[in-house]
C-alpha positions as CSV (number, residue, x, y, z in Angstrom):
1,M,-17.4,-0.7,-10.7
2,I,-17.9,-2.7,-7.6
3,K,-19.2,-1.2,-4.4
4,E,-15.7,-1.1,-2.8
5,E,-14.2,0.6,-5.8
6,A,-17.0,3.2,-5.8
7,K,-16.5,3.9,-2.2
8,A,-12.7,4.3,-2.7
9,E,-13.4,6.6,-5.6
10,V,-15.6,8.8,-3.5
11,F,-13.0,9.1,-0.8
12,W,-10.2,9.8,-3.3
13,L,-12.2,12.5,-5.0
14,A,-13.0,14.1,-1.6
15,F,-9.3,14.0,-0.7
16,K,-8.2,15.5,-4.0
17,G,-10.8,18.2,-3.5
18,L,-9.2,19.4,-0.2
19,P,-6.8,22.3,-0.2
20,K,-3.1,21.1,-0.1
21,K,-2.7,22.0,3.6
22,E,-5.7,19.8,4.5
23,Q,-4.4,17.0,2.3
24,H,-1.1,17.2,4.1
25,L,-2.9,16.9,7.5
26,V,-4.8,13.8,6.3
27,V,-1.6,12.2,5.2
28,Q,0.0,13.0,8.5
29,K,-2.9,11.3,10.3
30,L,-2.5,8.2,8.1
31,L,1.2,8.0,8.8
32,Q,0.6,8.1,12.5
33,D,-1.3,4.8,12.1
34,R,1.4,2.1,12.5
35,E,-0.8,-0.7,11.0
36,F,-1.5,1.5,7.9
37,V,2.1,2.3,7.4
38,E,3.1,-1.4,7.6
39,D,0.4,-2.3,5.1
40,L,1.6,0.5,2.8
41,L,5.2,-0.7,3.0
42,D,4.0,-4.3,2.2
43,I,2.2,-3.1,-0.8
44,A,5.1,-1.0,-2.0
45,L,7.5,-4.0,-1.7
46,I,5.1,-6.3,-3.5
47,E,4.8,-3.8,-6.4
48,H,8.5,-3.4,-6.5
49,R,9.2,-7.1,-6.7
50,R,6.2,-8.0,-8.9
51,S,8.4,-8.5,-12.0
52,E,10.7,-10.9,-10.3
53,P,10.4,-14.5,-11.4
54,A,8.6,-16.9,-9.0
55,R,10.5,-19.7,-7.4
56,P,9.5,-22.7,-5.2
57,L,9.4,-22.1,-1.4
58,E,11.9,-25.0,-0.9
59,A,14.4,-23.1,-3.1
60,Y,13.9,-19.9,-1.1
61,L,14.3,-21.7,2.2
62,A,17.4,-23.5,1.0
63,D,19.0,-20.1,0.1
64,Q,18.1,-18.8,3.5
65,E,19.9,-21.6,5.3
66,R,23.1,-20.8,3.5
């Protein structure tokens, strides 16, 4: 496990160790951070579309012009 993964694991275990009410408060704080929410939405979109076939940028741009 690399250093970043280990640190993430420590934070995750600490979060999971909190009572549900405190977990909810942490999530509320995270959702108040606009940049965090934008990153989270980007990650969700990438995961959702991961199985789609790749296509050249030129083909995508041509479709957008139509």
